[in-house]
C-alpha positions, 0 to 999 in steps of 0.5 A, a space after each residue: 500500500 502507498 501512503 494514505 491520502 488525507 486531504 482537507 475538504 473545501 469549506 463547502 463540504 464541511 459544517 458545524 454540528 447541528 447543520 448539514 450541507 445541501 448540494 447545489 440543485 435546481 429549484 422549481 419557480 413560477 418562471 421555470 427553475 433556478 439554480 441554488 448554490 451549495 449551502 448549509 441548513 439547520 437540521 430539522 426537528 427539536 430532538 436534543 439528541 445529536 446526529 453527526 453527518 459526514 460534513 460534521 465529522 470532517 468539520 470537527 477534525 479539520 478545525 481542531 488545533 490540538 497537536 498529537 504525537 506520532 504513534 508507533 509503527 505497526 511491525 511489518 507495515 509502513 509508518 502510516 503516521 498520517 493516521 496518527 492524529 486522526 486516531 488520537 483525535 477521535 479517541 479523545 473526542 468520543 471518550 470525552 463523552 464517557 469520562 469514567 471509561 478507561 483510556 484506550 491506547 491509540 496504538 491498539 486502534 492502529 493495530 486493529 486497523 492493520 489487522 482489519 484492512 492492512 491500511 487500505 482505505 478501500 478494503 472490501 472483503 468482496 464476499 457475499 456474507 460481509 458488507 465490511 468496508 474501509 480502514 476499520 471494516 465498518 459493516 452496514 449493520 454498524 452504520 445503521 445502528 449508529 443512526 439511531 433508527 433501529 433499536 441498539 446499544 447506541 442511545 446518543 451521538 448518532 452518526 449518519 453515513 453512507 458506505 461511500 463516505 467510509 472511504 475517507 479515513 477521517 470518517 471511517 475512523 470516526 465511525 469505527 472508534 465511536 462504535 468501539 467506545 460505545 461497546 466498551 462503555 456499555 459493557 464496562 458499565 455492566 461488568 467492568 469488562 477489559 478492553 481486549 474483550 471489546 476487541 472481540 465484540 468489535 470483531 463479532 465472529 461466529 464463535 468464541 474460538 474465532 473471536 479469541 483467535 482474532 483477539 490474539 492476532 491484534 494483541 500480537 501486533 500491538 505488543 510487537 509494536 511496543 504496546 503494553 499488556 496493561 490496557 485499562 480495566 
């Protein structure tokens, strides 16, 4: 794989949370039709529950001024340091909403990405039983659960994205870390479960043996790249 391209979108492709971008379009008028330029529009409804659209996720990341350190290189791969700030930003952002949750090591997320997609932003298993896509291999079921339109463990901070949106590393990692954090929080609140067990849940294999095998692959990448065995409670 070559370096991952992370490019800041134009201002017309980003807007703050609570608004969404309306693409340029023709609008019917009594004299025919007229062109309406791309513009932002306030989200409809009175619900206090926040929904993040791709343009909001991009706005949050690209308007952040916080500087992050480099994450260790995953053994066997190129450095991919262009992802380091993305991973750390989204972990900080989502974990700030669950303040009692033990911190997740960014290197663990980078190890997970290496295992899931080998750092390919367009990774697609191309098999009938899987809809996984992108760096963190987000499946359709996860995308739908995060919208809040179906009953799931997600009860706040919804995200509404398309499969195509997941090609953008900023959006893919925003969605993947959001899903991991909510899974971790819900299980931790009930059982004080360890973070490595959340990796199993993220994978969601058909059997415990399959989940354990996947976990061990992640931990091997993590430890061989400098990760510590103590990853939270």
